[in-house]
C-alpha positions in Angstrom: 114.4 17.5 -115.1 117.1 19.9 -114.4 115.2 23.0 -113.6 116.1 24.5 -110.1 113.5 26.8 -108.4 113.9 29.3 -105.7 110.9 29.8 -103.4 111.1 32.7 -100.6 107.9 32.1 -98.8 107.5 33.3 -94.9 104.5 31.3 -94.5 105.9 28.2 -93.7 102.7 26.3 -94.3 102.4 28.0 -97.9 106.2 27.2 -98.5 105.8 23.7 -98.1 102.7 23.0 -99.6 104.0 25.1 -102.9 107.5 22.9 -102.7 105.6 19.8 -102.6 103.7 20.6 -105.6 106.3 21.6 -107.6 108.7 19.0 -106.7 106.0 16.6 -107.6 105.8 18.1 -110.8 109.3 17.5 -111.5 111.0 20.5 -110.6 113.9 20.8 -107.8 112.6 23.4 -105.3 114.9 25.3 -102.7 112.8 26.9 -100.4 113.7 30.0 -97.3 111.6 31.7 -95.0 113.8 34.7 -94.8 114.6 37.3 -96.9 118.4 37.9 -95.9 118.7 34.0 -96.5 117.4 34.2 -100.0 120.2 37.1 -100.8 122.8 34.7 -99.9 121.4 31.9 -102.0 121.3 34.3 -105.1 125.1 34.4 -105.0 125.5 30.7 -104.2 123.4 28.8 -106.6 121.9 29.2 -110.3 118.0 29.4 -110.3 116.2 29.2 -113.6 113.0 30.7 -111.5 112.4 32.7 -108.4 108.9 32.7 -106.7 109.2 35.8 -104.5 106.8 36.8 -101.5 107.0 40.4 -101.1 106.3 41.1 -97.3 109.3 38.8 -95.6 111.4 39.3 -92.5 114.3 40.8 -93.0 115.2 42.1 -96.4 111.5 42.6 -98.2 110.3 41.1 -101.7 111.4 44.4 -103.8 114.5 44.6 -102.3 115.5 41.2 -103.2 114.0 41.6 -106.3 116.5 44.2 -107.3 119.4 42.4 -106.1 118.5 39.4 -107.9 118.2 41.4 -111.2 121.8 42.2 -110.6 123.1 38.9 -111.1 120.6 36.8 -113.2 117.7 37.8 -115.5 115.8 34.3 -114.9 112.0 34.9 -114.5 110.9 36.3 -111.3 107.3 35.4 -110.3 105.9 37.3 -107.5 103.2 35.5 -105.1 101.9 37.7 -103.0 98.7 38.5 -100.7 99.2 42.6 -101.8 96.3 42.8 -104.4 96.3 46.4 -105.2 97.2 47.8 -108.6 100.1 49.8 -107.0 102.1 46.8 -105.8 101.8 45.0 -108.9 102.7 47.9 -111.0 105.6 48.4 -108.7 106.6 44.7 -109.2 106.3 44.7 -113.0 108.8 48.1 -112.9 111.3 46.4 -110.9 111.3 43.7 -113.8 109.0 41.1 -112.1 108.1 38.7 -114.6 104.7 37.7 -113.3 102.2 38.1 -109.9 100.0 35.6 -108.4 97.9 37.0 -105.6 97.2 34.6 -102.4 95.0 32.7 -102.2 95.6 30.7 -105.7 95.0 27.4 -107.6 98.2 25.2 -107.2 97.4 24.1 -110.6 97.3 27.6 -112.0 100.6 28.1 -110.1 102.3 25.3 -112.1 101.1 26.6 -115.3 102.2 30.4 -114.6 106.0 28.4 -113.8 105.7 26.2 -117.0 104.8 29.5 -119.3 107.6 31.5 -117.8 110.2 28.9 -118.0 109.1 28.2 -121.9 109.6 31.9 -122.2 113.1 31.9 -120.9 114.1 29.0 -122.9 114.6 26.7 -119.8 111.8 24.1 -120.9 112.7 24.3 -124.6 114.1 20.9 -125.8 115.0 22.6 -129.1 116.4 26.3 -129.4 116.9 27.4 -133.0 118.2 30.7 -134.2 119.0 30.9 -138.0 121.1 28.3 -139.1 122.0 27.4 -135.4 120.4 24.6 -133.1 120.7 23.2 -129.9 119.3 20.3 -128.2 119.3 20.9 -124.8 118.7 17.2 -123.3 121.4 15.9 -125.7 123.9 18.4 -125.1 124.3 18.4 -128.7 124.7 21.5 -131.2 124.4 22.0 -134.9 125.1 25.0 -137.6 123.4 24.2 -140.7 122.9 20.3 -140.0 126.6 20.1 -139.2 127.4 19.1 -135.3 129.8 21.3 -133.7 132.7 19.9 -131.7 131.6 21.8 -128.1 132.7 21.1 -124.6 130.0 21.3 -122.1 131.2 24.7 -120.9 130.7 25.9 -124.5 127.7 24.2 -124.9 126.3 26.1 -121.7 127.6 29.6 -122.7 126.2 29.0 -126.3 122.6 27.7 -124.8 122.5 30.8 -122.3 123.7 33.1 -124.9 120.6 31.7 -127.5 118.3 32.0 -124.8 119.0 35.3 -124.4 119.3 36.4 -128.1 120.1 40.1 -128.9 120.6 40.7 -125.2 123.9 41.4 -123.5 124.9 39.4 -120.9 127.8 40.8 -118.8 130.6 38.7 -117.5 129.2 38.4 -113.9 126.0 36.7 -115.3 127.8 34.6 -117.4 129.8 33.3 -114.8 127.2 33.2 -112.4 124.7 31.4 -114.5 127.3 29.0 -116.0 129.6 28.5 -113.2 128.0 29.4 -110.2 129.4 31.8 -107.5 131.2 29.2 -106.0 134.0 29.5 -108.7 137.0 30.0 -107.2 139.6 31.6 -109.8 139.8 34.6 -112.3 136.2 34.7 -113.7 136.2 37.2 -116.1 139.5 35.5 -117.6 137.6 32.3 -117.8 134.7 33.2 -119.5 136.8 35.3 -122.3 138.8 32.1 -123.0 135.9 29.9 -123.1 134.1 32.8 -125.5 136.9 32.7 -127.5 137.1 28.8 -128.0 133.4 29.0 -128.9 133.9 31.7 -131.7 136.6 29.1 -133.2 134.0 26.2 -133.7 131.1 28.6 -135.1 131.5 29.2 -138.8 130.3 32.8 -138.4 131.1 35.4 -136.0 127.7 35.4 -134.1 128.9 36.5 -130.8 129.5 40.2 -130.1 131.6 41.8 -127.5 130.2 44.8 -125.9 133.4 46.5 -124.4 133.5 46.5 -120.7 130.2 44.8 -120.6 130.0 41.4 -121.8 128.6 39.4 -124.8 125.6 39.2 -126.9 124.8 36.7 -129.5 123.1 38.5 -132.6 120.3 36.7 -134.7 120.9 38.5 -138.1 124.3 36.9 -138.7 123.0 33.5 -137.4 
């Protein structure tokens, strides 16, 4: 299972326990105990899910959530001992996707992780949008039963757009999610070139340009 999770938790015992449990379930889990370290990792790797504590050394959970949302729309699960309504409302207002209160049962945490990944499309083996279908495990894409001759990058971009259908993705988000922030080059130009090539291989004009921002895939034309 090629799903990478970032776990940010300053309690070493909880951190190690959650990492071990999720790793045993087949996920790639990277863990850090410090908010500043987590902030750096946001820009170094692409994660399909972030599990984030609120009370952290240095940069706190709410600030980290705000920073993460600048570069990714991947699900964020807040995992904290703060059980009051005010903190839960604040987390959801800041675009957290779920909120788990410590202590919790590991199997319940796992089910919440699975639910978020399914909702985001990261766990889906097949994603459909009208006549367009992608098989994520096989790296194959079809339009009306005809296979599309996509390169790996084109497939990854199309998958990302389908997982976020009718949502505008910025050039930076596409670059981060497909290439990672270690890409050395003209990122915006590279994204544009791959989108242009991908459009040429799609039978219908379903990738829309949002001028000055990025791209979106519209469901109506698919």
